[in-house]
Every structure is written in structure tokens, then in C-alpha cells.
C-alpha positions as CSV (number, residue, x, y, z in Angstrom):
1,M,104.0,105.3,114.4
2,I,104.6,103.2,111.3
3,D,107.2,100.5,111.6
4,E,108.7,100.3,108.1
5,Q,110.4,96.9,108.8
6,D,107.2,95.2,109.8
7,E,105.3,96.7,106.9
8,T,108.0,95.7,104.4
9,K,108.0,92.1,105.8
10,L,104.3,91.9,105.4
11,I,104.3,93.1,101.8
12,L,107.1,90.6,100.9
13,T,105.3,87.7,102.5
14,R,102.2,88.5,100.4
15,L,104.3,89.1,97.3
16,A,106.3,85.9,97.3
17,P,103.6,83.4,96.3
18,L,102.3,85.7,93.6
19,F,105.7,86.2,91.9
20,T,106.4,83.3,89.6
21,A,108.8,84.0,86.8
22,Q,107.2,83.2,83.4
23,W,108.1,83.9,79.8
24,H,106.7,87.2,78.4
25,C,105.5,88.4,81.7
26,Q,106.1,91.8,83.3
27,Y,105.7,92.5,87.1
28,R,105.4,96.0,88.6
29,I,104.7,97.2,92.1
30,D,102.6,100.3,92.3
31,V,102.6,102.6,95.3
32,I,99.6,104.8,95.4
33,N,99.1,107.7,97.7
34,N,95.4,108.1,98.7
35,P,95.2,111.5,100.4
36,Y,91.4,111.3,100.8
37,G,91.6,108.0,102.6
38,A,94.8,109.0,104.5
39,A,96.6,105.8,103.3
40,I,99.2,104.4,101.0
41,N,98.2,101.4,98.9
42,F,100.6,98.8,97.4
43,F,99.5,96.8,94.3
44,L,101.2,94.1,92.2
45,D,100.5,94.5,88.5
46,I,101.0,91.5,86.3
47,R,101.1,91.8,82.5
48,R,101.3,88.7,80.3
49,T,101.4,88.6,76.6
50,H,97.8,88.2,75.1
51,H,96.2,88.4,78.6
52,R,94.5,91.2,80.5
53,E,96.6,93.1,83.1
54,R,95.9,92.1,86.7
55,S,96.2,94.4,89.6
56,I,96.4,92.6,93.0
57,P,96.2,94.6,96.2
58,L,99.0,93.7,98.6
59,H,98.7,96.1,101.6
60,T,97.4,99.4,102.8
61,V,99.3,101.6,105.3
62,A,97.4,104.3,107.2
63,T,99.3,107.5,107.2
64,Q,97.4,109.2,110.0
65,A,96.4,107.8,113.4
């Protein structure tokens, strides 16, 4: 059984050091359903002006035991 509270706390602890407010910077959290791997993946996408977009994996939650 997935404990949503524990999973959320883990994602937030990994997200906190990566999120630094900067000028001309966009942050987005992507939630990707992977039906072939039976998992849900969480990524932090960071887009800065005149820089390449970065996608940082935060956490993977298995949907089947």
C-alpha cells in the first residue's frame, strides 16, 4: 500500500534544495505515468532564459506490488 504522506514528504525534501527563486526562471513539476514499468515518476523541470531546460528526477512510486 502506498502511503501518500510519506511519498509527499520525500518529494518535498528532495525538491527544497533544488528550488531557488531566480530571475527569468520557470519551474515545473512533471508527473509521468509509466504503465510499462508499473510506476509513477516525478521530475522537476527548470527552464532559464538562454539556457537549456533541465529535467531532474525526484522520485519514483511503484504502482503495483
